[in-house]
N, C-alpha and C positions, 0 to 999 in steps of 0.2 A: 621441449613439449609439449604438444599436439591439444588441440582444447576442443569439444563439441558441447555449441553452448544451444542447448533447448530454452523456451521461456516459458512457463507454466502459471497462466492468469491473464490472457488474454484468447483472443480466438482464433481458430485455426488458421495460420497461414503457413504457404508456402514456398520455402527460402532456398531447401536444400534440394529442393526437385527429386524431396520424397513424395510417396504417395503414401496415405492415407485410404485401404479402401474398406469401404462400409459394406459389410450382407446384409438380407433383408431382417433378419435377427436381432442385430445389432449390436454385429462381433469385427471387431475391426483388426485388421492387417498391414504392418506398415511394411511397406517396397520398397527396393534401397536403389539409387540413379542407377546407370551403367555405368555411368564414369564418379571412377574411383577419390575417395574426397583425401584431399592433399595433404602433409604436414603442419597445420597450423587452423587456426580459428575456422571454425565454419561455419557457415550464415544459421539465422536462429528458425527454430519451428517455435510457432505464436501459440499456444493454447490457455483456452477458458473452460471450465465445467467438468461436473466432476465424467463423463461422459470422456473427458477428454485428457484425464488421468489412465484411463486405460490407453488413450493412445499416445500416449509419454510412455507408456511399462510396454507398450509394444516397439514402438522404439529404439528402446534401450535393452528390450532381447536382442532386436537385430543388432544394431550394435555393438555389444557382446560378441556377437557372434561373427561379425566380417571383420571388426575390430577392439579386437583384446588390452592389445595394449595402449590404447588411446584413454586417455583423460577424460573421464566424460563429467560435464558441471552442467548441471537444473537451475537458471535464472527464473523465479518468480517473484513479480511484476507486484502480483498483488493476490497474494495467499486465501482459497477461499475457504471458508467458517474459519477466520481467522478471531472472531468476535467471540467463538464459543468455544472458549479457550479455560473450562470449568466443565464440572458438572452442574449445573443447575440448579436439579432437583432428582431427587434417587429414582423420580420415573421418566425420564431421557437420558437421550442417549450422548456421548461427550465423544460429537462429530468432529472437534481437532486434533483429536486425539487418533478417530480411525483414520482422517486423510492423511495426517500424518503417517500414520505405522503403512498406508499404503504409498505412499514416498520412499520413504524408506526402506519399504521390502523392494523398491528398487535397483539397491544398491549403488546411489551415485555417488562419485570421486569425490564431489562436494554438492551441498545446497546452496545457494544465494541467496536469500528471501530482504526484497527490499521493506525497511521500514517495516515490520511487521509488530499487528498489535500489543505482544507482548513477549513475552523471554521464553512462555510457556512451548511454543512452537520452535523454537531452535533448542530445548531442553531434546524435544519427542527425537528430533531430526537425526540421525551423526551424520559426522561430515557439514552441520551446517555453520552459516555464517551469516548474519545478521549486517543488509544492507542501509545505515542508517542516510536521512536528510538532509545535512549539515551538511553538506557541501552549497546546497539551493539552497537553502535559508540565507544564510551567509548572500548568495547573489541576492537574493531581495534588501537585505537590511544594507548592503552598500549601495543598490541602485535607489533607495527611499531611505528618508529621513524619522527613521524607526529613534522611541529612544524605550523601551522597553519588546520584553515578548510576555506577551500571557500565555500560561498555559491553563488549561480550563479544568486541569485535577489534575489528585496526587500523584497518579501513573504518569501522564507528561510531567509533571514536574521534579518527579526521581528519572524519565529518562531526558534530559536538557539542560538537566542541572551542571552537574561535569563540564558539560560543553559551552555552556553559557561562562562558568567560572573560569574556563581557557583562555576564552575569546574576548575574556572583557565587554559582555553583552550585560545586560541590566537585566533581570527575570523577575518577575512577578508572579504569586502561586494566586489561582481563582478557586475556593470548593465547592462543591458544586454538592448540594443534597436536595431530595423531592418528598415534597410534602404529602399526604395522607392523599390526595388525588392525582397523585403520577407529577404533579408541575414540578421542576427545577424550580431550586433556593441558590443563587449564586450570590457568594462572596467574599471577596477582592481583599488581595495583604499587600494594599499599597497607595500609595496617595497618587493620580494615576491625569487630574485635576491640569489641565490644555499640552499633555501628553501624546504622541503618534505611538500607537501598540499597533504588536503581530498578535494573532492570537495563530499559536501553532499548536498542530496535531494530528494523530499519522492518520486517520480515517473520520471521513462524514457522511453518513447514508442521509436521513432524513433532517440532520442538522439544527434539530430544536435547543440542542444545548449552547449549540454556537448564539443561537439567535438571543436567546435572553442573555447569554455572556454579553454580547455586542451590547442588547438594550442598557444593561445595567455601568457597561463601561462609560457610555452616555453620558448616562442621568447623572454620572460620577464627573463627568468635565473634559470627556477626554477628547482631544480635537478629532483623532481621525483614528478609525477602525479597522484594520485588515487581519484580512484571515489566509496562513495556512495550513491545505490538509495535502499529506502524504497522495492518498487514495480519495480521488472526490467520484464518489455514488450518487449523489444529491437527487435518488429517484422520486423525490418529489418536488424539482427545480430550485430555485436559486433564488424567486422573487419577493419571498421571507424573510431572507436574510439578507439581499442585498436591504433592504429598507434601513438597518443599522451599521452595516458593513461598506466597505465602501471600494470594496476592494478583494477578490478571492483568486490565491494562487493555487496547482492545483498539478498533477504527473497521468497520464494518459496510461498511469499503472492498470485501471480498469478499465475497459476497452469494450464497457455497454453505455458510455455517457451519451447522454443526449445530444440530437444536434444544435437543439437552442441552446444549451449551456458553452458549447466550441461558439458556437454566434455569438456570444451574450461580451458585450465589449468591456463591463467591469470582468470575464470573469480569465487569467490568465494560464495557460495550458501546459506546462514544458512537456515540449514530446520528445521525453527520453528511450522512449521503443516507438522501433515503428508499423504500425497497424495492420 
């Protein structure tokens, strides 16, 4: 069986020699190369952003027309809108549902999503599979001397509890709530004095929660606190985070990472996809 892999979650990069023509009115047209695809895994097209949903749809329509019998897979390193996994109020749109409905309408044979924020995206897209980051985290744990993993909230604890039990990894839960001013208050459910700890979660944007959690862990006697997040956006940089966190691990799933993040010696970025 042959596979076509498209990547949605990163900026456009043509590696299939496929052309995306853009007209002055914003219309996109996909054009195939003259050389036909072979019966094997086809190289990647990387996409990021709402407009690229339409590019992906144009590519899919063209491939269906020319290669109807091929098995086509959409690989999503970083699903846009994944934090909007519910309707937050009656006067706001359910954005993840809008995005997933659009992807679903393309009728991919399989949609693979790297470490989605919640199960909602998988539920909204037919034939979808969540790709967990467990192998990356295990690699970090094997290379460093950590005593336990820390999860910052109930959702992360649920995601990692069964895996940690299977791998015989110590897991400590932290709970987060906010006071009247919106400042996160952290409670840690275990003795962490003198321990090396790895905080794990799926996504970091501003990183405020991780800053408060790491500071709390250090105050309670943790010797070392590192952070792993699959999708390291860090729109406000990492300087404040690194006041309390010793090392940050992330991936290049989010293509708009700032250059200063990539140059920071205290940040390790796993290059899982070609940018």
